[in-house]
N, C-alpha and C positions, 0 to 999 in steps of 0.2 A: 514832432510827435511820433512815437512809435505806434504801429498797428497792434491791435490786441483782440482777443475773444473774450466776451463775458458769457460764460456758461450759467445759464438759468434752468434750474431744476424745479419742476412745477407739477400740479396736476389740476385739470380744469375745475375740479369740485372741491378744491383746497381754499377755504375762506382766507387763509392767511397769505396765500399767493394772490388773491384778489386785493387783498390789503397791501400787498407789495407792488401793485401796479403802478403808482406814481413813481417808484424807484426805476422800474423798467422804462417808463415814459422819459424820465430824466436821462437815464443812460443812452436813449436813442439819439439824443442831440450831441453826444460826444463824437467829434469827427475821428474817423479811423477805428472805431469800435465796432466790431462784428458781434452781435447777440445772437447766441444759439440757444434754442430752447429744447429742453430735454424733458419729456413726459413721462412720469414714473408709474402711471397706471394704478394710482391708489384703489380705484373702484373697477379695475378691469378684470375680464375673465371670471373666474368662479367668486370674485369679490364685489362684482356688480350686484345692484340690489334695486328694489323698488321703494319709493319714498314711503316712509313710515312714521308714526308718532316717535318711535325710538330714536330714529335718525333725527328729527326735528328737535326732540328733546337735548340730543347730544350737541348739535351744532349751534343752537341759539345762544347759549352762555359764551361760547367762543366768539361768536360774532359780535356780542357786546363789547368784549375785550378788543377785537381787531378794530372796531371803530373808535374805541378810546384811545388806542395806540397810533392807528394810521390815519384816522379821519375819514376813511373809506366808509360809505353808508350802504346798508342793505335795505332796499326799498320795500314799500308796502306791496307793489306788484311783485316782488320776489316772494314775499310770504304767501300772498294770495294766489299767484300763479303757480308756484311750484311746491312750497313747503305744506301747503295745506291740501294738496291733491296726492293721494296715495296711489295713483297710477302713473306717476312721474318716473321714467327710468333713470337710475344713477348708474352710469356706465362710462368710464373715462375713456374707453377706447375710441369711440366715433369722434369726440372733439379733439383728441390728440391725432387722430388720422386727418381731420380737416385742417389743423395746424400744419402737419407734414405735407399736405397736398397743396396748401396755399404756398408753402415754402419752395415745393417743387415746381409749381406753375410760374411763379412770379417773384420768388424771393420774399414773400410777405407772411411768412409764418407767424411772426410775432404781431403783426396788425391783426391776423385771424384770431390769435389767442386772446387778445385783448378785447376784440369785439365779442367773442363768446363769452368772456367773464362778465361783459357789460350786459349781453343779453340775458344771462342767467340771473346775476345778482341785482340788477337794475330794472330789468323789463319782464322778469318772470317767466322766461321762455325755456323749454326743456331742451337743452342743448346736446342730449344724446340722441334726439330724434332726427332721423334722415330729412324730414320735410323742413325742420327747423335749420338745419345746417345748410341745406339748399337755399333757404331763403336768405340767410346770412352771407352766403357765398354771392348771391345775386346782388345784394346791397353793397357789397364791396367791389362789384364790377366783374365778376367772374361769370361766365356762362354756366348756368346751374347744371345742364346736362354734361357738359364737359367736365365740370368740377367733381360731379358725383361719380362719373365713370372712373375718373382718375383716382378718387378717393377709394373705390372699390378695389382698384389695382394696388394702391399703397396699403390697404388694409391687409390684403393678402400676401404681398411680398416683402413689406418693410416694417410694419407696425410693431409686431412681437419682437423683433430684433431691436428695434428702437427702444422699446420699453426695458428690454433686458440691459441693454448698454447703458440706459440711463440709471438704472438701479446699481449698476457696477460703478458707475462714476460717482454716485452718491456714497458708496462705501469706500471708494478711493480717497474720496475728499474727507472722510470721517465726519460727514455732516451728520448733525443729530435728527435732522428731519427735513422738511421742505416747507416753503421755498428755500432754496440754497443758491448762493451766487458764489462763482469762483472766477477770478481774473486770471486769464492766461497771457503772458507776455514772453515771447521767445521760448516757448515750451515749459515755462515755469507757471506754476498754479498757486494762487494765493485766495483762500477763502475770505470772502468779505461778510462780516457778521451782519446777517438781515436786521437783527434786533437793534444794532447801533444806528441804522439808518431808517428804520420803518417810518418814522415821523419826520424824517429829514432827507427827502429825496435830493434836494439841492447839494447837501453835503456828500450824498453818495456820487453824484456827478463830478463835484470838485475832486473828491479823493481819487476817483478813476483817472481823471485828467493829470492829476499830479503825478501818479505813477506812470502814466504814458509819457509824460514830459521828463521823468527822472533820467 
C-alpha cells in the first residue's frame, strides 16, 4: 500500500464540515494515510461576528439538511448554549489556531479539530473563546498554559499564512465550497466528492484504500 495525503479543507463553524466528521474518522483508520487539515477562515478577520438572530435563522435550515444527509445531530445544548446567546463570538481564527497548535505540539491537529466540533455542536461551548480552548486542550492532555502560549505564537507567526494557503488550495482544486477533500498520491491530486460519501463513511475509507492499493 502506498502512502498518501488526504487534504481536508474545513472551517470550525461550518455545519457541513461537522456533518463530514464521520468521513474523517473513517479516513483516520486507513494505514499509511496522512490527513492534513486546512482551515479556510470562513469567519476570520473582518468576517468574524457575534451570534445573532440573522445567523441563527441562516444556519438552522442547513442544519436540518445536514442531519438528514449525514445523520450528524445538533444537540439542544448547542441551541441553548450558543445559538440562543447573542454574546457568543463567531471567529474562525482561534479554533483554527488551536488545531495548528495541537498539530505543532503533538501531531494531533485532527483530534483537536474533531473535539472542537463536538464541543460546539454537541456541548454548546463557545469555541472561539480562549478559556474554552484552554479547557479543551486540558481535556486532551495538553498543559493549558503551554498550549495557550504556543497558540499565541502560532496566531502571530503562522495563522494568516495558513488561511491564505488553504484558500489558494481551495481555488487550485476548483472546489465549489467546503468541506472539500483531495487525495494526493505521488504528487497527483484527486478531489473526492463529499456529497458522494457524506452518508457513507465506510465507502469513503474503502475507496481511499483501493486507490492506495492500485
